[in-house]
mmCIF file as gemmi writes it, N, C-alpha and C atoms, coordinates in Angstrom:
data_model
loop_
_atom_site.group_PDB
_atom_site.id
_atom_site.type_symbol
_atom_site.label_atom_id
_atom_site.label_alt_id
_atom_site.label_comp_id
_atom_site.label_asym_id
_atom_site.label_entity_id
_atom_site.label_seq_id
_atom_site.pdbx_PDB_ins_code
_atom_site.Cartn_x
_atom_site.Cartn_y
_atom_site.Cartn_z
_atom_site.occupancy
_atom_site.B_iso_or_equiv
_atom_site.pdbx_formal_charge
_atom_site.auth_seq_id
_atom_site.auth_asym_id
_atom_site.pdbx_PDB_model_num
ATOM 1 N N . MET Axp A 1 ? -9.36 -4.786 -16.679 1 0 ? 1 A 1
ATOM 2 C CA . MET Axp A 1 ? -10.465 -4.192 -17.454 1 0 ? 1 A 1
ATOM 3 C C . MET Axp A 1 ? -11.062 -3.126 -16.531 1 0 ? 1 A 1
ATOM 4 N N . GLU Axp A 2 ? -11.332 -1.907 -17.199 1 0 ? 2 A 1
ATOM 5 C CA . GLU Axp A 2 ? -11.919 -0.858 -16.374 1 0 ? 2 A 1
ATOM 6 C C . GLU Axp A 2 ? -13.402 -0.626 -16.88 1 0 ? 2 A 1
ATOM 7 N N . VAL Axp A 3 ? -14.275 -0.488 -15.897 1 0 ? 3 A 1
ATOM 8 C CA . VAL Axp A 3 ? -15.679 -0.242 -16.141 1 0 ? 3 A 1
ATOM 9 C C . VAL Axp A 3 ? -16.039 1.166 -15.642 1 0 ? 3 A 1
ATOM 10 N N . ARG Axp A 4 ? -16.585 2.032 -16.444 1 0 ? 4 A 1
ATOM 11 C CA . ARG Axp A 4 ? -17.014 3.356 -16.046 1 0 ? 4 A 1
ATOM 12 C C . ARG Axp A 4 ? -18.494 3.481 -16.297 1 0 ? 4 A 1
ATOM 13 N N . ILE Axp A 5 ? -19.242 3.99 -15.226 1 0 ? 5 A 1
ATOM 14 C CA . ILE Axp A 5 ? -20.676 4.1 -15.33 1 0 ? 5 A 1
ATOM 15 C C . ILE Axp A 5 ? -21.009 5.561 -15.098 1 0 ? 5 A 1
ATOM 16 N N . GLN Axp A 6 ? -21.748 6.052 -16.005 1 0 ? 6 A 1
ATOM 17 C CA . GLN Axp A 6 ? -22.183 7.502 -15.834 1 0 ? 6 A 1
ATOM 18 C C . GLN Axp A 6 ? -23.663 7.679 -16.017 1 0 ? 6 A 1
ATOM 19 N N . GLY Axp A 7 ? -24.268 8.435 -15.16 1 0 ? 7 A 1
ATOM 20 C CA . GLY Axp A 7 ? -25.651 8.789 -15.241 1 0 ? 7 A 1
ATOM 21 C C . GLY Axp A 7 ? -25.817 10.213 -15.606 1 0 ? 7 A 1
ATOM 22 N N . ILE Axp A 8 ? -26.52 10.535 -16.678 1 0 ? 8 A 1
ATOM 23 C CA . ILE Axp A 8 ? -26.754 11.815 -17.162 1 0 ? 8 A 1
ATOM 24 C C . ILE Axp A 8 ? -27.955 12.506 -16.44 1 0 ? 8 A 1
ATOM 25 N N . HIS Axp A 9 ? -27.735 13.553 -15.684 1 0 ? 9 A 1
ATOM 26 C CA . HIS Axp A 9 ? -28.672 14.204 -14.84 1 0 ? 9 A 1
ATOM 27 C C . HIS Axp A 9 ? -29.406 13.364 -13.833 1 0 ? 9 A 1
ATOM 28 N N . PHE Axp A 10 ? -28.789 12.371 -13.339 1 0 ? 10 A 1
ATOM 29 C CA . PHE Axp A 10 ? -29.238 11.613 -12.104 1 0 ? 10 A 1
ATOM 30 C C . PHE Axp A 10 ? -28.072 10.855 -11.613 1 0 ? 10 A 1
ATOM 31 N N . ASP Axp A 11 ? -28.185 10.418 -10.337 1 0 ? 11 A 1
ATOM 32 C CA . ASP Axp A 11 ? -27.202 9.599 -9.723 1 0 ? 11 A 1
ATOM 33 C C . ASP Axp A 11 ? -27.596 8.158 -9.857 1 0 ? 11 A 1
ATOM 34 N N . VAL Axp A 12 ? -26.482 7.328 -10.165 1 0 ? 12 A 1
ATOM 35 C CA . VAL Axp A 12 ? -26.696 5.97 -10.435 1 0 ? 12 A 1
ATOM 36 C C . VAL Axp A 12 ? -26.749 5.275 -9.13 1 0 ? 12 A 1
ATOM 37 N N . SER Axp A 13 ? -27.729 4.444 -8.784 1 0 ? 13 A 1
ATOM 38 C CA . SER Axp A 13 ? -27.823 3.825 -7.586 1 0 ? 13 A 1
ATOM 39 C C . SER Axp A 13 ? -26.772 2.668 -7.448 1 0 ? 13 A 1
ATOM 40 N N . GLU Axp A 14 ? -26.424 2.318 -6.21 1 0 ? 14 A 1
ATOM 41 C CA . GLU Axp A 14 ? -25.441 1.296 -5.966 1 0 ? 14 A 1
ATOM 42 C C . GLU Axp A 14 ? -25.934 -0.085 -6.508 1 0 ? 14 A 1
ATOM 43 N N . LYS Axp A 15 ? -27.141 -0.353 -6.446 1 0 ? 15 A 1
ATOM 44 C CA . LYS Axp A 15 ? -27.716 -1.586 -6.983 1 0 ? 15 A 1
ATOM 45 C C . LYS Axp A 15 ? -27.613 -1.644 -8.513 1 0 ? 15 A 1
ATOM 46 N N . LEU Axp A 16 ? -27.895 -0.549 -9.105 1 0 ? 16 A 1
ATOM 47 C CA . LEU Axp A 16 ? -27.757 -0.495 -10.609 1 0 ? 16 A 1
ATOM 48 C C . LEU Axp A 16 ? -26.299 -0.614 -11.023 1 0 ? 16 A 1
ATOM 49 N N . ALA Axp A 17 ? -25.414 0.033 -10.284 1 0 ? 17 A 1
ATOM 50 C CA . ALA Axp A 17 ? -23.896 -0.001 -10.622 1 0 ? 17 A 1
ATOM 51 C C . ALA Axp A 17 ? -23.459 -1.434 -10.351 1 0 ? 17 A 1
ATOM 52 N N . GLN Axp A 18 ? -23.936 -2.206 -9.381 1 0 ? 18 A 1
ATOM 53 C CA . GLN Axp A 18 ? -23.481 -3.558 -9.177 1 0 ? 18 A 1
ATOM 54 C C . GLN Axp A 18 ? -24.04 -4.433 -10.319 1 0 ? 18 A 1
ATOM 55 N N . PHE Axp A 19 ? -25.297 -4.183 -10.756 1 0 ? 19 A 1
ATOM 56 C CA . PHE Axp A 19 ? -25.831 -5.002 -11.932 1 0 ? 19 A 1
ATOM 57 C C . PHE Axp A 19 ? -24.967 -4.752 -13.141 1 0 ? 19 A 1
ATOM 58 N N . ILE Axp A 20 ? -24.587 -3.55 -13.382 1 0 ? 20 A 1
ATOM 59 C CA . ILE Axp A 20 ? -23.821 -3.294 -14.632 1 0 ? 20 A 1
ATOM 60 C C . ILE Axp A 20 ? -22.467 -3.912 -14.523 1 0 ? 20 A 1
ATOM 61 N N . ASN Axp A 21 ? -21.799 -3.791 -13.37 1 0 ? 21 A 1
ATOM 62 C CA . ASN Axp A 21 ? -20.542 -4.422 -13.124 1 0 ? 21 A 1
ATOM 63 C C . ASN Axp A 21 ? -20.47 -5.918 -13.249 1 0 ? 21 A 1
ATOM 64 N N . LYS Axp A 22 ? -21.652 -6.544 -12.759 1 0 ? 22 A 1
ATOM 65 C CA . LYS Axp A 22 ? -21.768 -7.999 -12.85 1 0 ? 22 A 1
ATOM 66 C C . LYS Axp A 22 ? -21.9 -8.437 -14.426 1 0 ? 22 A 1
ATOM 67 N N . LYS Axp A 23 ? -22.739 -7.681 -15.104 1 0 ? 23 A 1
ATOM 68 C CA . LYS Axp A 23 ? -22.814 -8.007 -16.509 1 0 ? 23 A 1
ATOM 69 C C . LYS Axp A 23 ? -21.543 -7.779 -17.34 1 0 ? 23 A 1
ATOM 70 N N . ALA Axp A 24 ? -20.796 -6.68 -16.894 1 0 ? 24 A 1
ATOM 71 C CA . ALA Axp A 24 ? -19.609 -6.31 -17.688 1 0 ? 24 A 1
ATOM 72 C C . ALA Axp A 24 ? -18.579 -7.456 -17.411 1 0 ? 24 A 1
ATOM 73 N N . ASP Axp A 25 ? -18.518 -7.928 -16.16 1 0 ? 25 A 1
ATOM 74 C CA . ASP Axp A 25 ? -17.517 -9.022 -15.84 1 0 ? 25 A 1
ATOM 75 C C . ASP Axp A 25 ? -17.897 -10.263 -16.535 1 0 ? 25 A 1
ATOM 76 N N . LYS Axp A 26 ? -19.117 -10.54 -16.733 1 0 ? 26 A 1
ATOM 77 C CA . LYS Axp A 26 ? -19.58 -11.807 -17.462 1 0 ? 26 A 1
ATOM 78 C C . LYS Axp A 26 ? -19.124 -11.62 -18.884 1 0 ? 26 A 1
ATOM 79 N N . LEU Axp A 27 ? -19.287 -10.447 -19.498 1 0 ? 27 A 1
ATOM 80 C CA . LEU Axp A 27 ? -18.905 -10.18 -20.883 1 0 ? 27 A 1
ATOM 81 C C . LEU Axp A 27 ? -17.294 -10.248 -20.981 1 0 ? 27 A 1
ATOM 82 N N . ALA Axp A 28 ? -16.585 -9.788 -20.027 1 0 ? 28 A 1
ATOM 83 C CA . ALA Axp A 28 ? -15.171 -9.818 -20.072 1 0 ? 28 A 1
ATOM 84 C C . ALA Axp A 28 ? -14.61 -11.266 -19.877 1 0 ? 28 A 1
ATOM 85 N N . ARG Axp A 29 ? -15.326 -12.065 -19.236 1 0 ? 29 A 1
ATOM 86 C CA . ARG Axp A 29 ? -14.932 -13.507 -19.093 1 0 ? 29 A 1
ATOM 87 C C . ARG Axp A 29 ? -15.076 -14.22 -20.416 1 0 ? 29 A 1
ATOM 88 N N . ARG Axp A 30 ? -16.111 -13.853 -21.17 1 0 ? 30 A 1
ATOM 89 C CA . ARG Axp A 30 ? -16.224 -14.47 -22.533 1 0 ? 30 A 1
ATOM 90 C C . ARG Axp A 30 ? -15.301 -13.899 -23.546 1 0 ? 30 A 1
ATOM 91 N N . TYR Axp A 31 ? -14.957 -12.635 -23.365 1 0 ? 31 A 1
ATOM 92 C CA . TYR Axp A 31 ? -14.092 -11.89 -24.31 1 0 ? 31 A 1
ATOM 93 C C . TYR Axp A 31 ? -12.951 -11.218 -23.581 1 0 ? 31 A 1
ATOM 94 N N . PRO Axp A 32 ? -11.869 -11.959 -23.134 1 0 ? 32 A 1
ATOM 95 C CA . PRO Axp A 32 ? -10.849 -11.481 -22.266 1 0 ? 32 A 1
ATOM 96 C C . PRO Axp A 32 ? -10.026 -10.311 -22.938 1 0 ? 32 A 1
ATOM 97 N N . VAL Axp A 33 ? -10.178 -10.01 -24.307 1 0 ? 33 A 1
ATOM 98 C CA . VAL Axp A 33 ? -9.466 -8.928 -24.911 1 0 ? 33 A 1
ATOM 99 C C . VAL Axp A 33 ? -9.995 -7.59 -24.594 1 0 ? 33 A 1
ATOM 100 N N . ILE Axp A 34 ? -11.201 -7.506 -23.938 1 0 ? 34 A 1
ATOM 101 C CA . ILE Axp A 34 ? -11.804 -6.172 -23.589 1 0 ? 34 A 1
ATOM 102 C C . ILE Axp A 34 ? -10.933 -5.455 -22.656 1 0 ? 34 A 1
ATOM 103 N N . ASP Axp A 35 ? -10.651 -4.194 -22.946 1 0 ? 35 A 1
ATOM 104 C CA . ASP Axp A 35 ? -9.822 -3.323 -21.981 1 0 ? 35 A 1
ATOM 105 C C . ASP Axp A 35 ? -10.728 -2.436 -21.214 1 0 ? 35 A 1
ATOM 106 N N . TYR Axp A 36 ? -11.843 -1.912 -21.822 1 0 ? 36 A 1
ATOM 107 C CA . TYR Axp A 36 ? -12.632 -0.837 -21.148 1 0 ? 36 A 1
ATOM 108 C C . TYR Axp A 36 ? -14.031 -0.876 -21.547 1 0 ? 36 A 1
ATOM 109 N N . ILE Axp A 37 ? -14.919 -0.795 -20.55 1 0 ? 37 A 1
ATOM 110 C CA . ILE Axp A 37 ? -16.406 -0.684 -20.81 1 0 ? 37 A 1
ATOM 111 C C . ILE Axp A 37 ? -16.876 0.553 -20.233 1 0 ? 37 A 1
ATOM 112 N N . GLU Axp A 38 ? -17.704 1.301 -20.999 1 0 ? 38 A 1
ATOM 113 C CA . GLU Axp A 38 ? -18.314 2.593 -20.538 1 0 ? 38 A 1
ATOM 114 C C . GLU Axp A 38 ? -19.813 2.426 -20.744 1 0 ? 38 A 1
ATOM 115 N N . ALA Axp A 39 ? -20.612 2.71 -19.672 1 0 ? 39 A 1
ATOM 116 C CA . ALA Axp A 39 ? -22.015 2.703 -19.717 1 0 ? 39 A 1
ATOM 117 C C . ALA Axp A 39 ? -22.538 4.139 -19.411 1 0 ? 39 A 1
ATOM 118 N N . VAL Axp A 40 ? -23.252 4.782 -20.396 1 0 ? 40 A 1
ATOM 119 C CA . VAL Axp A 40 ? -23.826 6.025 -20.138 1 0 ? 40 A 1
ATOM 120 C C . VAL Axp A 40 ? -25.353 5.909 -20.132 1 0 ? 40 A 1
ATOM 121 N N . LEU Axp A 41 ? -25.954 6.235 -19.005 1 0 ? 41 A 1
ATOM 122 C CA . LEU Axp A 41 ? -27.423 6.06 -18.787 1 0 ? 41 A 1
ATOM 123 C C . LEU Axp A 41 ? -28.123 7.462 -18.858 1 0 ? 41 A 1
ATOM 124 N N . THR Axp A 42 ? -29.258 7.464 -19.478 1 0 ? 42 A 1
ATOM 125 C CA . THR Axp A 42 ? -30.072 8.738 -19.679 1 0 ? 42 A 1
ATOM 126 C C . THR Axp A 42 ? -31.436 8.447 -19.584 1 0 ? 42 A 1
ATOM 127 N N . VAL Axp A 43 ? -32.239 9.415 -18.902 1 0 ? 43 A 1
ATOM 128 C CA . VAL Axp A 43 ? -33.596 9.403 -18.961 1 0 ? 43 A 1
ATOM 129 C C . VAL Axp A 43 ? -34.097 10.23 -20.082 1 0 ? 43 A 1
ATOM 130 N N . VAL Axp A 44 ? -34.678 9.707 -21.045 1 0 ? 44 A 1
ATOM 131 C CA . VAL Axp A 44 ? -35.043 10.434 -22.285 1 0 ? 44 A 1
ATOM 132 C C . VAL Axp A 44 ? -36.11 11.463 -22.075 1 0 ? 44 A 1
ATOM 133 N N . LYS Axp A 45 ? -37.402 10.99 -21.887 1 0 ? 45 A 1
ATOM 134 C CA . LYS Axp A 45 ? -38.539 11.898 -21.647 1 0 ? 45 A 1
ATOM 135 C C . LYS Axp A 45 ? -39.133 11.422 -20.292 1 0 ? 45 A 1
ATOM 136 N N . PRO Axp A 46 ? -39.093 12.181 -19.301 1 0 ? 46 A 1
ATOM 137 C CA . PRO Axp A 46 ? -39.549 11.772 -17.924 1 0 ? 46 A 1
ATOM 138 C C . PRO Axp A 46 ? -40.818 11.047 -17.785 1 0 ? 46 A 1
ATOM 139 N N . GLU Axp A 47 ? -41.832 11.623 -18.421 1 0 ? 47 A 1
ATOM 140 C CA . GLU Axp A 47 ? -43.242 11.059 -18.125 1 0 ? 47 A 1
ATOM 141 C C . GLU Axp A 47 ? -43.793 10.136 -19.199 1 0 ? 47 A 1
ATOM 142 N N . THR Axp A 48 ? -42.807 9.384 -19.952 1 0 ? 48 A 1
ATOM 143 C CA . THR Axp A 48 ? -43.309 8.417 -20.942 1 0 ? 48 A 1
ATOM 144 C C . THR Axp A 48 ? -42.8 7.088 -20.567 1 0 ? 48 A 1
ATOM 145 N N . ALA Axp A 49 ? -43.414 6.001 -21.121 1 0 ? 49 A 1
ATOM 146 C CA . ALA Axp A 49 ? -42.816 4.682 -21.083 1 0 ? 49 A 1
ATOM 147 C C . ALA Axp A 49 ? -41.651 4.532 -22.056 1 0 ? 49 A 1
ATOM 148 N N . MET Axp A 50 ? -40.839 3.506 -21.851 1 0 ? 50 A 1
ATOM 149 C CA . MET Axp A 50 ? -39.649 3.375 -22.726 1 0 ? 50 A 1
ATOM 150 C C . MET Axp A 50 ? -38.788 4.616 -22.714 1 0 ? 50 A 1
ATOM 151 N N . ASN Axp A 51 ? -38.465 5.125 -21.498 1 0 ? 51 A 1
ATOM 152 C CA . ASN Axp A 51 ? -37.742 6.38 -21.377 1 0 ? 51 A 1
ATOM 153 C C . ASN Axp A 51 ? -36.353 6.201 -20.878 1 0 ? 51 A 1
ATOM 154 N N . LYS Axp A 52 ? -35.873 4.973 -20.671 1 0 ? 52 A 1
ATOM 155 C CA . LYS Axp A 52 ? -34.571 4.811 -20.119 1 0 ? 52 A 1
ATOM 156 C C . LYS Axp A 52 ? -33.591 4.36 -21.16 1 0 ? 52 A 1
ATOM 157 N N . GLU Axp A 53 ? -32.595 5.114 -21.445 1 0 ? 53 A 1
ATOM 158 C CA . GLU Axp A 53 ? -31.644 4.818 -22.535 1 0 ? 53 A 1
ATOM 159 C C . GLU Axp A 53 ? -30.243 4.488 -22.014 1 0 ? 53 A 1
ATOM 160 N N . ALA Axp A 54 ? -29.679 3.482 -22.523 1 0 ? 54 A 1
ATOM 161 C CA . ALA Axp A 54 ? -28.381 2.947 -22.141 1 0 ? 54 A 1
ATOM 162 C C . ALA Axp A 54 ? -27.477 2.992 -23.395 1 0 ? 54 A 1
ATOM 163 N N . ARG Axp A 55 ? -26.339 3.559 -23.304 1 0 ? 55 A 1
ATOM 164 C CA . ARG Axp A 55 ? -25.305 3.44 -24.314 1 0 ? 55 A 1
ATOM 165 C C . ARG Axp A 55 ? -24.085 2.803 -23.754 1 0 ? 55 A 1
ATOM 166 N N . ILE Axp A 56 ? -23.695 1.704 -24.414 1 0 ? 56 A 1
ATOM 167 C CA . ILE Axp A 56 ? -22.544 1.015 -23.868 1 0 ? 56 A 1
ATOM 168 C C . ILE Axp A 56 ? -21.469 0.987 -24.993 1 0 ? 56 A 1
ATOM 169 N N . LYS Axp A 57 ? -20.219 1.324 -24.6 1 0 ? 57 A 1
ATOM 170 C CA . LYS Axp A 57 ? -19.091 1.447 -25.458 1 0 ? 57 A 1
ATOM 171 C C . LYS Axp A 57 ? -18.002 0.431 -24.942 1 0 ? 57 A 1
ATOM 172 N N . VAL Axp A 58 ? -17.607 -0.484 -25.803 1 0 ? 58 A 1
ATOM 173 C CA . VAL Axp A 58 ? -16.572 -1.454 -25.394 1 0 ? 58 A 1
ATOM 174 C C . VAL Axp A 58 ? -15.301 -1.235 -26.216 1 0 ? 58 A 1
ATOM 175 N N . ILE Axp A 59 ? -14.133 -1.07 -25.555 1 0 ? 59 A 1
ATOM 176 C CA . ILE Axp A 59 ? -12.98 -0.941 -26.357 1 0 ? 59 A 1
ATOM 177 C C . ILE Axp A 59 ? -12.178 -2.144 -26.354 1 0 ? 59 A 1
ATOM 178 N N . VAL Axp A 60 ? -11.771 -2.674 -27.523 1 0 ? 60 A 1
ATOM 179 C CA . VAL Axp A 60 ? -10.917 -3.797 -27.746 1 0 ? 60 A 1
ATOM 180 C C . VAL Axp A 60 ? -9.736 -3.298 -28.476 1 0 ? 60 A 1
ATOM 181 N N . PRO Axp A 61 ? -8.528 -3.657 -27.895 1 0 ? 61 A 1
ATOM 182 C CA . PRO Axp A 61 ? -7.243 -3.194 -28.453 1 0 ? 61 A 1
ATOM 183 C C . PRO Axp A 61 ? -7.113 -3.868 -29.888 1 0 ? 61 A 1
ATOM 184 N N . HIS Axp A 62 ? -6.557 -3.025 -30.824 1 0 ? 62 A 1
ATOM 185 C CA . HIS Axp A 62 ? -6.378 -3.237 -32.197 1 0 ? 62 A 1
ATOM 186 C C . HIS Axp A 62 ? -7.645 -3.573 -33.004 1 0 ? 62 A 1
ATOM 187 N N . GLU Axp A 63 ? -8.784 -3.522 -32.413 1 0 ? 63 A 1
ATOM 188 C CA . GLU Axp A 63 ? -10.077 -3.703 -33.124 1 0 ? 63 A 1
ATOM 189 C C . GLU Axp A 63 ? -10.971 -2.388 -33.074 1 0 ? 63 A 1
ATOM 190 N N . GLY Axp A 64 ? -10.655 -1.482 -32.251 1 0 ? 64 A 1
ATOM 191 C CA . GLY Axp A 64 ? -11.471 -0.251 -32.036 1 0 ? 64 A 1
ATOM 192 C C . GLY Axp A 64 ? -12.559 -0.41 -31.05 1 0 ? 64 A 1
ATOM 193 N N . GLU Axp A 65 ? -13.571 0.241 -31.23 1 0 ? 65 A 1
ATOM 194 C CA . GLU Axp A 65 ? -14.71 0.2 -30.233 1 0 ? 65 A 1
ATOM 195 C C . GLU Axp A 65 ? -15.975 -0.243 -30.829 1 0 ? 65 A 1
ATOM 196 N N . GLN Axp A 66 ? -16.743 -0.906 -29.955 1 0 ? 66 A 1
ATOM 197 C CA . GLN Axp A 66 ? -18.036 -1.441 -30.334 1 0 ? 66 A 1
ATOM 198 C C . GLN Axp A 66 ? -19.032 -0.678 -29.479 1 0 ? 66 A 1
ATOM 199 N N . VAL Axp A 67 ? -20.107 -0.093 -30.1 1 0 ? 67 A 1
ATOM 200 C CA . VAL Axp A 67 ? -21.106 0.656 -29.417 1 0 ? 67 A 1
ATOM 201 C C . VAL Axp A 67 ? -22.414 0.243 -29.627 1 0 ? 67 A 1
ATOM 202 N N . ALA Axp A 68 ? -23.281 0.247 -28.572 1 0 ? 68 A 1
ATOM 203 C CA . ALA Axp A 68 ? -24.724 -0.16 -28.746 1 0 ? 68 A 1
ATOM 204 C C . ALA Axp A 68 ? -25.546 0.899 -27.909 1 0 ? 68 A 1
ATOM 205 N N . THR Axp A 69 ? -26.654 1.237 -28.501 1 0 ? 69 A 1
ATOM 206 C CA . THR Axp A 69 ? -27.602 2.19 -27.726 1 0 ? 69 A 1
ATOM 207 C C . THR Axp A 69 ? -28.983 1.57 -27.81 1 0 ? 69 A 1
ATOM 208 N N . LYS Axp A 70 ? -29.606 1.432 -26.626 1 0 ? 70 A 1
ATOM 209 C CA . LYS Axp A 70 ? -30.975 0.83 -26.675 1 0 ? 70 A 1
ATOM 210 C C . LYS Axp A 70 ? -31.77 1.6 -25.623 1 0 ? 70 A 1
ATOM 211 N N . THR Axp A 71 ? -33.086 1.641 -25.88 1 0 ? 71 A 1
ATOM 212 C CA . THR Axp A 71 ? -33.998 2.211 -24.966 1 0 ? 71 A 1
ATOM 213 C C . THR Axp A 71 ? -35.112 1.246 -24.452 1 0 ? 71 A 1
ATOM 214 N N . ALA Axp A 72 ? -35.414 1.262 -23.183 1 0 ? 72 A 1
ATOM 215 C CA . ALA Axp A 72 ? -36.319 0.323 -22.613 1 0 ? 72 A 1
ATOM 216 C C . ALA Axp A 72 ? -37.091 0.935 -21.447 1 0 ? 72 A 1
ATOM 217 N N . ASP Axp A 73 ? -37.949 0.172 -20.774 1 0 ? 73 A 1
ATOM 218 C CA . ASP Axp A 73 ? -38.687 0.602 -19.591 1 0 ? 73 A 1
ATOM 219 C C . ASP Axp A 73 ? -37.817 0.763 -18.405 1 0 ? 73 A 1
ATOM 220 N N . THR Axp A 74 ? -36.769 -0.053 -18.245 1 0 ? 74 A 1
ATOM 221 C CA . THR Axp A 74 ? -35.789 0.026 -17.057 1 0 ? 74 A 1
ATOM 222 C C . THR Axp A 74 ? -34.419 0.1 -17.71 1 0 ? 74 A 1
ATOM 223 N N . PHE Axp A 75 ? -33.47 0.596 -16.779 1 0 ? 75 A 1
ATOM 224 C CA . PHE Axp A 75 ? -32.154 0.651 -17.145 1 0 ? 75 A 1
ATOM 225 C C . PHE Axp A 75 ? -31.501 -0.72 -17.272 1 0 ? 75 A 1
ATOM 226 N N . GLU Axp A 76 ? -31.965 -1.686 -16.35 1 0 ? 76 A 1
ATOM 227 C CA . GLU Axp A 76 ? -31.47 -2.975 -16.479 1 0 ? 76 A 1
ATOM 228 C C . GLU Axp A 76 ? -31.731 -3.636 -17.803 1 0 ? 76 A 1
ATOM 229 N N . GLU Axp A 77 ? -33.088 -3.564 -18.139 1 0 ? 77 A 1
ATOM 230 C CA . GLU Axp A 77 ? -33.369 -4.044 -19.534 1 0 ? 77 A 1
ATOM 231 C C . GLU Axp A 77 ? -32.598 -3.418 -20.655 1 0 ? 77 A 1
ATOM 232 N N . ALA Axp A 78 ? -32.388 -2.077 -20.66 1 0 ? 78 A 1
ATOM 233 C CA . ALA Axp A 78 ? -31.677 -1.432 -21.681 1 0 ? 78 A 1
ATOM 234 C C . ALA Axp A 78 ? -30.269 -1.908 -21.675 1 0 ? 78 A 1
ATOM 235 N N . VAL Axp A 79 ? -29.684 -2.041 -20.488 1 0 ? 79 A 1
ATOM 236 C CA . VAL Axp A 79 ? -28.289 -2.561 -20.417 1 0 ? 79 A 1
ATOM 237 C C . VAL Axp A 79 ? -28.116 -4.009 -20.995 1 0 ? 79 A 1
ATOM 238 N N . ASP Axp A 80 ? -29.105 -4.849 -20.612 1 0 ? 80 A 1
ATOM 239 C CA . ASP Axp A 80 ? -29.155 -6.185 -21.123 1 0 ? 80 A 1
ATOM 240 C C . ASP Axp A 80 ? -29.171 -6.245 -22.695 1 0 ? 80 A 1
ATOM 241 N N . LEU Axp A 81 ? -30.09 -5.465 -23.237 1 0 ? 81 A 1
ATOM 242 C CA . LEU Axp A 81 ? -30.226 -5.27 -24.764 1 0 ? 81 A 1
ATOM 243 C C . LEU Axp A 81 ? -28.849 -4.86 -25.32 1 0 ? 81 A 1
ATOM 244 N N . CYS Axp A 82 ? -28.314 -3.847 -24.791 1 0 ? 82 A 1
ATOM 245 C CA . CYS Axp A 82 ? -27.061 -3.331 -25.301 1 0 ? 82 A 1
ATOM 246 C C . CYS Axp A 82 ? -25.943 -4.377 -25.265 1 0 ? 82 A 1
ATOM 247 N N . LEU Axp A 83 ? -25.878 -5.046 -24.167 1 0 ? 83 A 1
ATOM 248 C CA . LEU Axp A 83 ? -24.748 -6.11 -24.029 1 0 ? 83 A 1
ATOM 249 C C . LEU Axp A 83 ? -24.971 -7.281 -24.963 1 0 ? 83 A 1
ATOM 250 N N . GLU Axp A 84 ? -26.232 -7.621 -25.273 1 0 ? 84 A 1
ATOM 251 C CA . GLU Axp A 84 ? -26.54 -8.569 -26.293 1 0 ? 84 A 1
ATOM 252 C C . GLU Axp A 84 ? -26.014 -8.242 -27.687 1 0 ? 84 A 1
ATOM 253 N N . ALA Axp A 85 ? -26.304 -6.947 -27.991 1 0 ? 85 A 1
ATOM 254 C CA . ALA Axp A 85 ? -25.787 -6.302 -29.27 1 0 ? 85 A 1
ATOM 255 C C . ALA Axp A 85 ? -24.296 -6.281 -29.326 1 0 ? 85 A 1
ATOM 256 N N . ILE Axp A 86 ? -23.646 -5.918 -28.272 1 0 ? 86 A 1
ATOM 257 C CA . ILE Axp A 86 ? -22.216 -5.892 -28.172 1 0 ? 86 A 1
ATOM 258 C C . ILE Axp A 86 ? -21.682 -7.237 -28.379 1 0 ? 86 A 1
ATOM 259 N N . GLU Axp A 87 ? -22.343 -8.348 -27.689 1 0 ? 87 A 1
ATOM 260 C CA . GLU Axp A 87 ? -21.796 -9.677 -27.877 1 0 ? 87 A 1
ATOM 261 C C . GLU Axp A 87 ? -21.866 -10.152 -29.35 1 0 ? 87 A 1
ATOM 262 N N . ARG Axp A 88 ? -22.94 -9.702 -30.019 1 0 ? 88 A 1
ATOM 263 C CA . ARG Axp A 88 ? -22.997 -10.135 -31.469 1 0 ? 88 A 1
ATOM 264 C C . ARG Axp A 88 ? -21.9 -9.483 -32.269 1 0 ? 88 A 1
ATOM 265 N N . GLN Axp A 89 ? -21.605 -8.129 -31.958 1 0 ? 89 A 1
ATOM 266 C CA . GLN Axp A 89 ? -20.558 -7.42 -32.68 1 0 ? 89 A 1
ATOM 267 C C . GLN Axp A 89 ? -19.262 -8.03 -32.317 1 0 ? 89 A 1
ATOM 268 N N . LEU Axp A 90 ? -18.998 -8.46 -31.066 1 0 ? 90 A 1
ATOM 269 C CA . LEU Axp A 90 ? -17.725 -9.125 -30.717 1 0 ? 90 A 1
ATOM 270 C C . LEU Axp A 90 ? -17.549 -10.5 -31.383 1 0 ? 90 A 1
ATOM 271 N N . GLY Axp A 91 ? -18.696 -11.169 -31.554 1 0 ? 91 A 1
ATOM 272 C CA . GLY Axp A 91 ? -18.73 -12.448 -32.17 1 0 ? 91 A 1
ATOM 273 C C . GLY Axp A 91 ? -18.33 -12.273 -33.575 1 0 ? 91 A 1
ATOM 274 N N . LYS Axp A 92 ? -18.76 -11.322 -34.271 1 0 ? 92 A 1
ATOM 275 C CA . LYS Axp A 92 ? -18.423 -11.019 -35.67 1 0 ? 92 A 1
ATOM 276 C C . LYS Axp A 92 ? -16.952 -10.741 -35.814 1 0 ? 92 A 1
ATOM 277 N N . LEU Axp A 93 ? -16.363 -10.022 -34.84 1 0 ? 93 A 1
ATOM 278 C CA . LEU Axp A 93 ? -14.982 -9.671 -34.845 1 0 ? 93 A 1
ATOM 279 C C . LEU Axp A 93 ? -14.197 -10.989 -34.717 1 0 ? 93 A 1
ATOM 280 N N . LYS Axp A 94 ? -14.602 -11.838 -33.818 1 0 ? 94 A 1
ATOM 281 C CA . LYS Axp A 94 ? -14.002 -13.118 -33.528 1 0 ? 94 A 1
ATOM 282 C C . LYS Axp A 94 ? -13.921 -14.021 -34.781 1 0 ? 94 A 1
ATOM 283 N N . ASP Axp A 95 ? -15.122 -13.999 -35.498 1 0 ? 95 A 1
ATOM 284 C CA . ASP Axp A 95 ? -15.278 -14.816 -36.722 1 0 ? 95 A 1
ATOM 285 C C . ASP Axp A 95 ? -14.363 -14.393 -37.832 1 0 ? 95 A 1
ATOM 286 N N . LYS Axp A 96 ? -14.036 -13.091 -37.837 1 0 ? 96 A 1
ATOM 287 C CA . LYS Axp A 96 ? -13.104 -12.48 -38.989 1 0 ? 96 A 1
ATOM 288 C C . LYS Axp A 96 ? -11.77 -13.042 -38.784 1 0 ? 96 A 1
ATOM 289 N N . LYS Axp A 97 ? -11.278 -13.403 -37.645 1 0 ? 97 A 1
ATOM 290 C CA . LYS Axp A 97 ? -9.929 -13.872 -37.453 1 0 ? 97 A 1
ATOM 291 C C . LYS Axp A 97 ? -9.69 -15.261 -37.833 1 0 ? 97 A 1
């Protein structure tokens, strides 16, 4: 499984990258069919609360891609919210089979 992390207009810290990789590994253990996870992090409006946006895309072979976008006070919180949404989407795919 490949994990790609991209920060738009800022550099992603090593600590944040480790956090995202840890969460991605946990998701991949639950759903081993995942091939690729992409996390795009953006600061929406610099001087406001709830200005960290995370968009996570998960590619599952033969099922397409699952995407979630969430905004929160911190990138970690936004990533957690996205991964929860992705898990629900993957659960629905699993139920269809």
